[in-house]
C-alpha positions in Angstrom: 33.5 57.8 -7.3 30.8 60.1 -5.9 27.5 58.6 -4.9 25.7 61.0 -7.4 27.8 59.5 -10.3 26.9 56.0 -9.2 23.3 56.8 -9.0 23.4 58.4 -12.5 24.9 55.1 -13.8 22.0 53.2 -12.0 19.4 55.4 -13.7 21.0 55.0 -17.1 21.2 51.2 -16.6 17.6 51.0 -15.4 16.3 52.6 -18.6 17.9 50.1 -20.9 18.3 46.9 -18.9 15.8 44.2 -18.1 16.7 41.0 -16.5 14.1 38.5 -15.2 14.9 35.6 -13.0 16.3 32.6 -14.8 14.2 29.5 -15.0 16.1 26.5 -13.7 13.2 24.1 -13.5 12.0 21.9 -16.4 9.3 19.3 -16.5 10.7 17.5 -19.5 13.8 15.3 -19.4 16.9 16.1 -21.4 20.6 15.3 -21.2 21.6 18.0 -18.9 19.2 18.0 -16.0 19.1 16.7 -12.4 16.0 14.7 -11.7 14.3 16.0 -8.5 11.2 13.9 -9.0 11.1 11.2 -11.7 8.9 8.1 -12.3 7.1 8.5 -9.0 10.2 8.8 -6.9 11.8 11.9 -5.3 15.4 12.4 -4.3 15.8 12.6 -0.5 16.5 15.9 1.3 19.7 15.8 3.3 19.5 18.2 6.3 21.5 18.9 9.4 19.2 18.6 12.4 21.2 21.4 14.1 20.3 23.8 11.3 18.3 26.9 12.2 14.6 26.2 13.0 13.5 28.8 10.4 15.4 27.0 7.7 14.0 23.6 8.8 10.5 25.1 8.6 11.1 26.2 5.0 12.6 22.8 4.1 9.3 21.2 5.3 7.4 23.7 3.2 9.5 22.7 0.1 8.7 19.1 1.0 5.0 19.9 1.1 5.2 21.9 -2.1 6.9 19.0 -4.0 4.0 16.8 -2.8 1.4 19.3 -4.0 3.0 19.3 -7.5 3.8 15.6 -7.9 1.9 13.7 -5.2 5.3 12.4 -4.0 6.6 13.3 -0.6 10.4 13.5 -0.4 12.1 11.8 2.5 14.2 13.7 5.0 17.6 12.1 5.7 20.5 13.0 8.0 23.3 10.9 6.4 24.7 11.0 2.9 24.0 7.4 2.0 21.8 7.6 -1.2 23.0 8.0 -4.8 21.2 11.3 -5.4 20.0 14.0 -3.0 19.1 17.5 -2.3 21.4 19.2 0.2 20.0 22.2 2.0 21.6 24.6 4.4 23.5 27.8 5.2 27.2 28.1 5.3 26.8 29.5 8.8 25.4 26.4 10.5 25.1 23.4 8.2 27.9 20.8 8.4 27.1 19.3 5.0 27.4 22.7 3.3 30.6 23.5 5.2 32.0 20.2 4.1 31.3 20.9 0.5 33.0 24.2 0.8 36.0 22.8 2.6 36.3 20.0 -0.1 36.3 22.6 -2.9 33.0 21.3 -4.3 31.1 24.5 -3.5 32.4 28.0 -4.0 32.0 29.4 -0.6 33.3 32.7 -1.7 30.1 33.2 -3.6 28.3 33.3 -0.2 30.8 34.3 2.5 30.1 37.8 3.8 27.0 38.2 1.6 23.6 39.2 2.8 20.5 37.1 2.2 22.1 35.4 -0.9 21.5 31.9 -2.0 22.9 29.7 -4.8 21.2 26.7 -6.3 23.7 24.4 -8.1 24.4 20.8 -9.0 27.5 19.0 -7.8 28.9 15.6 -9.1 30.3 13.2 -6.5 29.6 15.6 -3.5 30.3 12.9 -0.9 31.6 9.3 -1.0 29.1 7.0 -2.6 26.9 9.9 -3.7 26.5 10.3 -7.5 25.1 13.8 -7.7 23.4 16.4 -5.5 21.4 19.4 -6.0 22.5 22.1 -3.5 20.5 25.0 -2.0 23.0 27.0 0.0 22.5 30.3 1.7 24.9 32.9 3.0 22.7 33.1 6.1 19.4 32.0 7.4 17.2 34.1 5.1 19.4 33.5 2.1 18.8 29.7 2.5 15.1 30.3 3.0 14.8 32.4 -0.1 16.6 29.6 -2.1 14.0 27.1 -0.9 11.1 29.2 -1.7 12.6 30.1 -5.1 12.6 26.4 -6.0 9.0 26.1 -4.7 7.9 29.0 -6.9 9.7 27.6 -10.0 8.1 24.1 -9.6 4.7 25.9 -9.7 3.7 26.9 -6.2 2.7 30.5 -6.2 3.6 32.6 -3.1 -0.1 33.4 -3.1 -1.3 29.7 -3.0 -2.9 30.3 0.4 -3.7 34.0 0.4 -5.3 34.0 -3.1 -6.2 30.3 -3.5 -3.9 29.9 -6.5 -4.0 26.2 -7.6 -1.0 24.1 -8.1 -0.6 22.4 -11.5 0.2 18.7 -11.1 3.3 17.4 -12.8 4.7 13.9 -13.0 8.4 14.8 -13.1 10.5 17.7 -12.0 14.0 18.3 -13.4 16.6 20.9 -12.5 18.9 22.3 -15.1 22.5 21.7 -14.2 24.7 24.7 -13.4 24.6 27.5 -10.8 21.8 29.9 -10.3 21.4 32.9 -8.0 19.7 36.3 -8.1 22.3 37.9 -5.9 21.8 40.1 -2.8 18.7 42.3 -2.3 19.2 45.9 -3.1 17.1 47.1 -0.2 18.1 45.7 3.2 14.7 45.6 4.9 11.7 45.0 2.7 8.2 44.6 4.1 4.6 45.5 4.7 2.5 47.2 7.3 -0.9 45.7 8.3 -2.9 48.8 9.1 -6.4 50.2 9.1 -7.3 46.5 9.5 -10.8 46.8 10.9 -13.4 45.7 10.1 -12.1 43.5 7.2 -8.8 41.8 8.2 -9.7 41.8 11.9 -13.1 40.2 11.2 -11.5 37.6 9.0 -8.6 36.9 11.5 -10.9 36.5 14.4 -13.3 34.3 12.4 -10.4 32.1 11.0 -7.8 32.0 13.8 -9.4 33.6 16.8 -7.5 36.8 16.5 -4.1 38.2 15.5 -2.3 35.3 17.1 0.7 33.2 16.0 -1.5 31.0 13.8 -2.5 34.1 11.8 1.0 35.6 11.7 2.5 32.3 10.6 0.6 32.7 7.3 1.7 36.3 7.0 5.4 35.5 7.7 5.4 32.7 5.2 3.9 34.9 2.5 6.5 37.7 3.1 9.4 35.2 2.9 8.0 33.6 -0.3 8.0 37.1 -1.8 11.6 37.6 -0.6 10.6 40.2 2.0 11.9 40.2 5.6 10.1 43.0 7.5 6.7 43.6 9.1 5.0 46.3 11.0 2.2 44.3 12.5 -1.5 45.1 12.9 -2.1 47.9 15.4 -5.8 49.0 15.3 -6.8 47.7 18.8 -4.1 45.1 18.5 -0.7 44.6 20.1 1.6 42.1 18.4 3.7 41.1 21.5 0.9 41.3 24.0 -2.0 39.6 22.1 0.0 36.4 21.8 3.4 35.9 23.5 4.3 33.4 20.8 4.1 36.1 18.0 7.5 37.6 18.6 9.3 34.3 19.1 7.7 32.9 15.9 8.8 35.9 13.8 12.3 35.6 15.1 12.3 31.8 14.4 11.0 32.2 10.8 13.3 35.1 10.0 11.0 38.1 10.0 12.3 41.4 11.3 9.6 43.0 13.4 9.2 46.8 13.8 6.4 48.9 15.1 4.7 51.7 13.3 5.9 55.3 13.2 4.1 56.3 16.4 4.8 53.2 18.5 8.2 53.6 20.2 10.4 50.8 21.5 8.2 47.9 20.4 5.1 49.1 22.3 1.9 48.9 20.4 -0.2 52.0 20.9 -3.1 49.9 22.2 -0.9 48.7 25.1 -0.9 52.3 26.5 -4.7 52.0 26.5 -4.4 48.7 28.3 -1.7 49.4 30.8 -0.7 53.0 30.7 -1.4 55.5 33.4 -1.6 59.2 33.2 -1.2 61.3 30.1 0.6 60.3 26.9 2.7 63.5 27.4 6.4 63.4 28.0 6.5 66.7 29.7 3.9 65.7 32.3 4.5 61.9 32.5 8.1 61.1 31.6 8.9 58.5 34.3 5.8 56.4 33.5 6.5 56.6 29.8 10.1 55.5 30.2 9.0 52.5 32.3 6.4 51.6 29.7 9.0 51.8 26.9 11.6 49.9 28.9 9.1 47.0 29.3 8.7 46.9 25.5 12.5 46.9 24.9 13.0 44.1 27.5 10.4 42.0 25.8 12.0 42.1 22.3 15.7 42.4 23.2 16.5 38.9 22.1 14.7 39.1 18.8 15.8 40.6 15.4 14.0 43.9 15.3 14.2 47.5 14.2 13.3 49.7 17.1 11.2 52.7 16.4 12.2 55.9 18.2 10.5 59.2 18.6 7.0 60.2 19.7 3.8 61.5 18.3 0.6 62.5 20.0 -1.9 60.0 21.5 -3.8 58.2 18.8 -1.4 58.8 15.9 -1.8 62.6 16.1 0.7 65.4 16.2 2.1 66.3 19.6 0.8 69.5 21.3 1.9 72.8 19.8 4.0 73.4 22.9 6.1 70.4 22.0 9.3 71.4 20.3 12.4 70.1 18.7 14.4 70.2 21.9 11.8 68.0 23.7 11.7 65.4 20.9 15.5 65.3 20.8 15.4 64.7 24.6 12.8 61.9 24.1 15.0 60.1 21.6 18.1 60.5 23.8 16.2 58.9 26.7 14.9 56.1 24.5 18.4 55.3 23.3 19.5 55.1 26.9 16.8 52.6 27.6 18.0 50.6 24.6 21.5 50.6 25.8 20.5 49.7 29.4 18.3 46.8 28.4 20.7 45.3 25.7 23.9 46.0 27.6 25.4 47.3 24.4 25.9 50.7 22.9 22.6 52.0 21.4 24.1 52.1 17.9 24.4 48.3 18.0 20.6 48.0 17.9 19.0 49.0 14.5 16.7 52.0 15.0 14.4 54.0 12.8 12.9 57.5 13.1 9.9 58.1 10.8 9.6 61.6 9.4 5.8 61.2 9.1 3.5 64.2 8.6 4.5 66.9 11.1 7.7 65.1 12.2 9.2 66.0 8.8 8.6 69.6 9.7 10.8 69.1 12.8 13.6 67.7 10.6 13.2 70.5 8.1 13.6 73.0 10.9 16.9 71.5 11.9 16.2 68.6 14.2 18.8 65.8 13.9 19.2 62.3 15.4 22.4 60.2 15.8 23.8 59.0 12.5 23.1 55.3 13.1 19.4 55.8 13.2 17.7 55.2 9.9 15.7 58.2 8.7 12.4 56.8 7.4 11.1 59.2 4.8 7.5 59.1 3.8 5.0 59.7 1.0 2.1 62.0 1.4 -0.2 59.0 2.2 -1.3 59.0 -1.4 1.7 57.6 -3.1 3.6 60.8 -3.7 7.1 60.9 -2.1 7.5 64.0 0.1 11.2 64.2 0.7 14.5 62.6 -0.5 18.1 63.1 0.4 20.2 65.1 -2.0 22.3 62.7 -4.2 25.5 64.5 -2.9 24.5 64.4 0.8 27.0 62.7 3.1 26.2 59.0 3.7 24.6 58.1 7.0 25.4 54.9 8.9 21.7 54.3 9.4 20.8 55.2 5.9 17.4 56.1 4.6 14.1 54.3 4.3 10.7 54.9 2.7 7.3 54.5 4.2 4.7 54.2 1.3 1.0 53.7 1.1 -1.5 51.4 -0.8 -4.1 52.2 1.9 -4.8 55.3 4.0 -7.2 56.5 6.7 -7.4 60.3 6.8 -8.2 63.4 4.8 -9.4 64.2 2.3 -11.0 60.8 2.5 -10.0 57.2 3.4 -9.1 54.8 0.7 -9.0 51.3 2.1 -11.6 49.1 0.4 -10.0 48.0 -2.8 -6.7 48.1 -4.8 -6.2 51.6 -6.2 -2.4 51.4 -6.9 -1.4 51.9 -10.4 1.9 50.0 -10.8 3.3 52.6 -13.2 3.0 55.3 -10.6 4.4 52.9 -7.9 7.4 52.2 -10.0 8.0 55.8 -10.9 8.0 57.0 -7.3 10.0 54.1 -5.9 12.5 54.3 -8.7 12.8 58.0 -7.8 13.3 56.9 -4.2 16.0 54.3 -5.0 17.8 56.6 -7.4 18.3 59.0 -4.4 20.0 56.4 -2.3 17.1 55.3 -0.2 17.8 51.6 0.3 17.8 50.7 4.0 14.0 50.1 4.6 11.1 49.9 2.2 7.8 49.4 4.0 4.4 49.8 2.5 1.0 50.2 4.2 -1.1 47.4 2.7 -4.2 47.8 4.8 -6.0 44.5 5.1 -3.3 42.8 2.9 -6.1 41.5 0.6 -7.0 42.8 -2.0 -3.5 44.4 -2.5 -2.0 41.1 -3.8 -0.5 42.3 -7.0 1.0 45.6 -5.9 2.5 43.8 -2.8 4.3 41.4 -5.2 5.5 44.2 -7.4 6.7 46.3 -4.4 8.8 43.4 -2.9 10.1 42.3 -6.3 11.3 45.9 -6.9 12.8 46.1 -3.5 14.9 43.1 -4.3 16.2 44.5 -7.6 15.0 47.9 -8.7 17.3 47.8 -11.8 15.1 45.0 -13.2 12.4 47.5 -14.1 12.0 50.3 -16.5 9.1 52.2 -18.0 8.7 49.8 -20.9 8.6 46.5 -19.1 6.1 47.1 -16.3 3.2 45.4 -18.1 5.5 42.4 -18.7 5.9 42.0 -15.0 2.1 42.0 -14.6 1.8 39.4 -17.3 4.4 37.2 -15.7 2.6 37.5 -12.4 -0.7 36.6 -14.0 0.9 33.6 -15.7 2.0 32.4 -12.3 -1.6 32.8 -10.8 -3.7 31.8 -13.8 -1.5 30.1 -16.4 0.2 31.3 -19.5 -2.9 31.0 -21.7 -4.8 33.6 -19.7 -1.9 35.9 -18.6 -1.9 38.6 -21.2 -5.6 39.3 -20.9 -5.7 39.1 -17.1 -2.8 41.5 -17.0 -4.6 44.0 -19.3 -7.6 43.8 -17.0 -5.5 44.5 -13.8 -3.7 47.3 -15.6 -6.9 49.0 -16.7 -8.9 48.6 -13.5 -6.2 50.1 -11.4 -5.9 52.9 -13.8 -9.6 53.6 -13.5 -9.5 53.3 -9.7 -6.6 55.8 -9.5 -8.5 58.4 -11.4 -10.6 58.8 -8.3 -10.7 56.4 -5.4 -14.0 54.6 -4.8 -14.5 56.3 -1.5 -14.2 59.7 -3.2 -16.4 58.8 -6.1 -19.9 60.4 -6.2 -22.5 61.6 -8.7 -20.7 65.0 -9.4 -17.1 63.9 -10.0 -17.6 63.2 -13.7 -19.5 65.5 -16.0 -23.0 64.4 -17.1 -23.3 67.2 -19.6 -19.8 67.8 -21.1 -18.2 65.4 -23.6 -20.5 62.6 -22.5 -17.8 62.0 -19.8 -19.7 60.2 -17.1 -21.3 57.7 -19.5 -18.0 57.1 -21.2 -16.3 56.1 -17.9 -19.2 54.0 -16.9 -19.2 52.2 -20.2 -15.5 51.7 -20.0 -15.8 50.0 -16.7 -18.8 47.9 -17.8 -16.8 46.8 -20.9 -14.1 45.7 -18.5 -16.6 43.6 -16.6 -17.7 41.9 -19.8 -14.1 41.0 -20.7 -13.4 39.8 -17.1 -16.5 37.6 -17.1 -15.6 36.1 -20.5 -12.1 35.2 -19.3 -13.6 33.8 -16.1 -15.8 31.4 -18.0 -13.0 30.3 -20.3 -10.7 29.4 -17.4 -10.5 25.9 -15.9 -12.6 25.7 -12.7 -9.5 25.3 -10.6 -8.4 28.9 -11.3 -11.7 30.6 -10.9 -11.5 31.4 -7.2 -8.1 33.0 -7.6 -9.2 35.0 -10.7 -12.4 36.1 -8.9 -10.4 37.5 -6.0 -7.6 39.1 -7.9 -9.4 40.4 -11.1 -13.1 39.8 -11.5 -14.4 40.9 -8.1 -12.5 44.3 -8.0 -13.7 45.1 -11.6 -17.3 43.9 -11.0 -17.7 45.7 -7.7 -16.1 49.0 -8.8 -18.1 49.0 -12.1 -21.3 48.6 -10.0 -20.2 51.6 -7.9 -19.8 53.7 -11.1 -23.2 52.6 -12.4 -24.8 53.5 -9.1 -23.4 57.0 -9.0 -24.1 57.5 -12.7 -27.7 56.6 -11.9 -27.7 59.1 -9.0 -26.6 61.8 -11.4 -29.3 60.9 -14.0 -31.9 60.7 -11.3 -31.1 64.3 -10.1 -30.9 65.5 -13.7 -34.4 64.3 -14.6 -35.9 65.1 -11.2 -34.9 68.8 -11.6 -37.1 68.7 -14.8 -39.9 66.8 -13.2 -39.2 64.1 -15.7 -40.6 60.7 -15.0 -37.3 59.2 -16.1 -36.0 60.2 -12.7 -37.9 57.2 -11.3 -36.2 54.7 -13.6 -32.8 56.0 -12.5 -33.9 56.1 -8.8 -34.7 52.4 -9.1 -31.4 51.8 -10.8 -29.6 53.4 -7.8 -31.4 51.0 -5.4 -30.6 48.0 -7.6 -26.9 48.9 -7.7 -26.9 49.5 -3.9 -28.4 46.1 -3.4 -26.0 44.5 -5.9 -23.1 45.9 -3.9 -24.3 43.8 -0.9 -24.7 40.7 -3.1 -21.2 41.1 -4.4 -19.9 41.5 -0.9 -21.7 38.4 0.2 -20.3 36.5 -2.8 -16.7 37.4 -1.8 -17.2 36.7 1.9 -19.2 33.6 1.7 -19.0 32.0 -1.8 -15.4 32.4 -3.1 -13.2 29.4 -1.9 -16.2 28.0 0.0 -16.4 31.0 2.3 -12.7 31.1 3.3 -12.6 34.9 3.2 -15.5 35.7 5.6 -15.5 39.4 6.5 -12.6 40.3 4.1 -14.9 42.6 2.1 -16.7 44.1 5.1 -15.1 47.5 4.6 -17.7 50.2 4.1 -17.3 52.2 0.8 -20.7 53.9 0.3 -22.1 56.7 2.3 -19.1 58.9 3.2 -20.0 62.4 4.3 -16.5 63.5 5.3 -13.0 61.9 5.5 -13.9 59.1 7.9 -16.0 56.1 6.9 -19.6 55.7 8.0 -20.6 52.9 10.4 -22.6 51.2 7.6 -23.3 51.7 3.9 -26.0 54.3 3.2 -27.7 54.4 -0.2 -27.4 57.8 -1.9 -30.5 59.9 -1.8 -32.7 59.8 -4.9 -35.8 61.7 -5.9 -39.0 60.3 -7.3 -41.4 62.3 -9.5 -45.1 61.9 -8.8 -47.0 60.9 -11.9 -49.8 63.3 -11.1 -47.4 66.1 -11.6 -46.1 64.9 -14.9 -46.4 67.2 -18.0 -48.7 66.2 -20.8 -46.3 65.2 -23.5 -42.8 64.5 -24.6 -41.3 67.0 -27.1 -38.4 65.5 -29.1 -35.6 67.9 -29.9 -33.7 68.2 -33.1 -29.9 68.0 -32.7 -27.2 67.6 -35.4 -29.8 67.8 -38.1 -32.1 64.9 -37.2 -34.7 63.7 -34.7 -35.0 60.0 -33.8 -38.0 58.7 -31.9 -38.9 55.2 -30.6 -42.5 54.5 -31.6 -43.7 53.8 -28.1 -42.9 57.4 -27.0 -45.9 59.1 -28.7 -47.4 62.2 -27.2 -51.1 61.2 -27.9 -52.9 58.2 -29.4 -56.4 58.0 -30.9 -58.5 54.9 -31.5 -62.1 54.1 -31.8 -64.6 52.0 -29.9 -63.5 49.1 -32.1 -59.7 49.7 -32.4 -57.1 50.4 -29.8 -53.3 51.1 -29.9 -51.0 48.8 -27.9 -47.3 48.7 -27.3 -45.6 45.3 -27.7 -42.6 45.6 -25.3 -39.3 44.2 -26.7 -40.5 43.6 -30.2 -38.3 44.7 -33.0 -34.7 46.0 -33.5 -34.5 48.6 -30.8 -37.1 49.1 -28.0 -40.6 47.9 -29.0 -43.4 47.9 -31.5 -46.8 49.7 -31.6 -49.8 48.4 -33.5 -53.6 48.3 -33.5 -55.7 45.6 -31.9 -57.8 43.5 -32.7 -55.6 42.7 -35.7 -58.6 41.6 -37.8 -60.5 44.9 -37.5 -60.0 47.3 -40.3 -60.5 51.1 -40.0 -63.6 52.4 -41.8 -63.9 55.6 -43.8 -64.0 58.5 -41.4 -62.1 56.6 -38.6 -59.2 58.5 -37.1 -56.8 55.9 -35.8 -53.5 57.7 -35.3 -50.4 58.4 -33.1 -49.1 61.9 -32.7 -45.5 63.0 -31.9 -44.4 66.5 -30.6 -41.2 68.0 -32.0 -39.0 71.0 -31.5 -36.9 71.8 -34.6 -34.2 74.2 -35.2 -34.4 73.6 -39.0 -37.1 74.3 -41.5 -37.7 73.6 -45.2 -37.6 70.1 -46.8 -37.1 67.0 -44.7 -37.1 63.3 -45.2 -39.4 61.2 -43.0 -38.2 57.6 -42.4 -40.9 55.2 -41.1 -39.5 51.9 -39.8 -42.1 49.1 -39.5 -41.9 45.4 -39.0 -41.6 43.4 -42.3 -45.2 42.3 -42.3 -46.2 40.8 -45.7 -49.2 41.8 -47.9 -51.4 39.0 -46.6 -54.6 40.8 -47.6 -54.9 39.5 -51.2 -51.9 41.6 -52.2 -53.6 44.9 -51.5 -50.8 46.0 -49.2 -50.8 47.8 -45.9 -51.2 51.5 -45.8 -50.5 54.4 -43.5 -50.9 58.2 -43.8 -48.5 60.9 -42.4 -48.7 64.6 -42.1 -47.1 67.5 -40.3 -48.9 70.2 -38.3 -52.4 69.2 -39.5 -51.4 69.7 -43.2 -52.0 67.5 -46.2 -51.5 63.7 -45.6 -49.2 61.6 -47.7 -50.4 58.0 -48.0 -47.9 55.2 -48.3 -48.5 51.5 -49.1 -45.6 49.6 -47.5 -45.9 46.3 -49.5 -48.4 46.4 -52.3 -46.1 44.8 -54.8 -44.7 41.3 -54.2 -41.1 41.8 -55.2 -38.7 38.9 -54.3 -35.6 41.0 -54.0 -37.4 43.6 -51.9 -38.9 40.8 -49.7 -35.4 39.3 -49.2 -34.1 42.7 -48.1 -36.9 43.1 -45.5 -36.4 39.5 -44.3 -32.6 39.8 -43.9 -32.8 43.1 -42.1 -35.9 42.5 -40.1 -37.4 45.9 -41.0 -39.4 47.6 -43.7 -38.3 51.2 -44.2 -40.2 53.8 -46.2 -39.1 57.4 -46.9 -41.3 60.3 -47.8 -40.5 64.0 -48.3 -42.2 66.9 -46.6 -41.8 70.6 -45.9 -42.2 72.6 -42.8 -42.3 76.4 -43.1 -40.5 77.5 -39.9 -38.5 76.1 -37.0 -40.0 75.6 -33.6 -42.9 73.4 -32.3 -44.1 70.8 -34.8 -46.6 67.9 -34.6 -46.3 64.7 -36.6 -49.3 62.5 -37.1 -49.0 58.8 -38.1 -52.5 57.3 -39.1 -53.1 53.7 -40.1 -55.5 52.7 -42.9 -55.0 49.0 -42.4 -54.3 46.7 -39.4 -51.1 44.8 -38.7 -48.8 47.8 -39.4 -46.2 47.5 -36.5 -44.4 50.8 -36.1 -40.9 50.6 -34.5 -39.1 53.8 -35.1 -39.4 57.3 -36.7 -36.5 59.4 -38.0 -36.9 63.0 -39.3 -33.9 63.9 -41.3 -33.0 67.6 -42.0 -29.7 66.6 -43.6 -27.7 65.4 -40.6 -28.6 61.7 -40.6 -25.6 59.4 -41.0 -25.6 55.9 -42.2 -26.1 53.2 -39.6 -27.8 49.8 -39.3 -30.1 50.5 -36.3 -30.5 54.2 -36.9 -29.4 56.8 -34.3 -30.3 56.5 -30.7 -33.5 58.2 -29.6 -33.2 62.0 -29.4 -33.3 63.9 -26.2 -36.7 65.2 -25.2 -38.3 67.7 -22.8 -41.8 67.7 -21.3 -44.5 70.1 -22.2 -47.6 70.7 -20.2 
């Protein structure tokens, strides 16, 4: 059957199928379970001391995980002399597993010749005197390790227990359902991450926590990759050199089962920074070939005994294109010489050593122009650094011995602008592009640039889950994966809402990355766009904060890192740039409101620092110091600034302000907050004052002293300037506080007029009517309506004059027919200034 037909079947299957890993762990006893921990006692772990060291490490991790869950530490034993036990090992090296196979009690055919596969099963009477055993058996080293970590995950230890401070729920008992469980072989052979662009955040944290990118640091990274069923790493390379920084790094990776490669421009295991440290002459093969060959030979000799994938090829110094003079023939010569070095150092044919050639940026142009490499070399295809796959093999293309890989990005340093601060990966897009990739037969290597590792936790999990089994996912079940992941980190009760929050904030962040966001991206004028996106993010913050406070305290650090902080910090960024846009908008009009928005920009800029401090120094008692040091404010071109710089704002001098606000009719009405009068008039005995915050919207305005009554001839009034597009009859709604007729039931009176015309006098409460009083009380407002006529559109002046004290004016609405029903009335209308 042709590969294209097989791939078509895969695509069809992926659309309709969904299979999630089977749960084999239970915490309640029933008739068909194996008790791993019961009544404060754990079964012993039977191990073979000659087993691979990486497997023994993982066994000790499982032992520790059982203790985290139950408080009971299982005993390690080397002889089968207890009634019940857990037997762990690979069919390659473990004598107990081999014995079970030879005795017909374990189906070795399920594992023999398989790659990275495990089975978890129960066996009655496995050895003389042993009643029952739980078996974790692997086809090889990593298969066994994955089986151990699968059990750890199912008993409740998240792969992110260290990297995201996910708590472990305590259980009294752990039971394993009888039967046989496996999730098969991985679809993609090498599945991993690339720590890149790691300064200042990850590098600052690693130096603070471990003293650098040493084996203590990498031990945590390797364990995470294995718990996520990955097996591959491109290590940190910004000023770092994996093998040179700590000689134990390479040996530890090999021991634990992590395949190490080096990035697309670091041939033969040599970190680029090593050339800075030890190289001599130019990074130019035409001018300095002997020195470069010796340099690469040293790298190959250093890693020859480890499991690695050797990068071949060459790019310019500092991850740049080679010179224009460089050509395909030269690059083919370079790769030929590198393969000779590989053969000379290993003593084997070059094709016996896994190699990869990355078609990154301009290197793909060489391939497109006809350059080819030996068939055993994996062709590592690439996205465009923004998550869009650039090239895929044709489904009918001949198969290559080295196959194809994909280098993908969650983080990038380069044009048009870096994105490296926060998670901007929308899982739907990630799935669609990697599903496209897999459907075209790209299954040898999947490696993703994850920047600082944090805060890319969820997309890393998804990427590696998908690399294990792409057919598990389709367009309809992606959110289900997010919910399952959230259930593992925060508990079932909070999973659905947490998943919704992650799904939305990554959607928002992918619209435009935070580093590209500014005050001009969204329209301030059209469709109310900028305010809508700001409000959407602010609503997300409210929902995240509500969920945070509902959660048990044990989950709050994890939730803060994975959900709350990204939402809160990005929402603040949106508010800041919205304030910049509003500041500029009003400053152009010499409107004093520019000053309010300028202060808002400064407040948001300061809050960004406060949020950073919170992440670095408060979450998990300061465990993640420096992890949020990445600059995200103040970009002027593609590269980041050295420090955050607050956007420029403009302040309007009060001396230059126009005389009055002119409220503008729109959609058939004008709405005015009482405090925004154009002019006020009192007497030597009576003054107007604003009471901030009083009432249902902004404030109230009334006269003081409250026991001084206007006399005949007193002119105690407020005036409001208007610009109308309508004329004719209107309704004037005056909204005042529900003050009662305390003055011997005389009532409280005001007079209103337009453009100096005849006044209309209104008594707001002369009659004491119980039903009317109850209405005022319940709604906290007294609304009166009068009818008036203006003869022509244009500039108008409304005067509100009080005839009695204690009338507290809150809001004015002029209705030309467009007013719609609402409880608070429409928001205040736009206004301009008039000198």
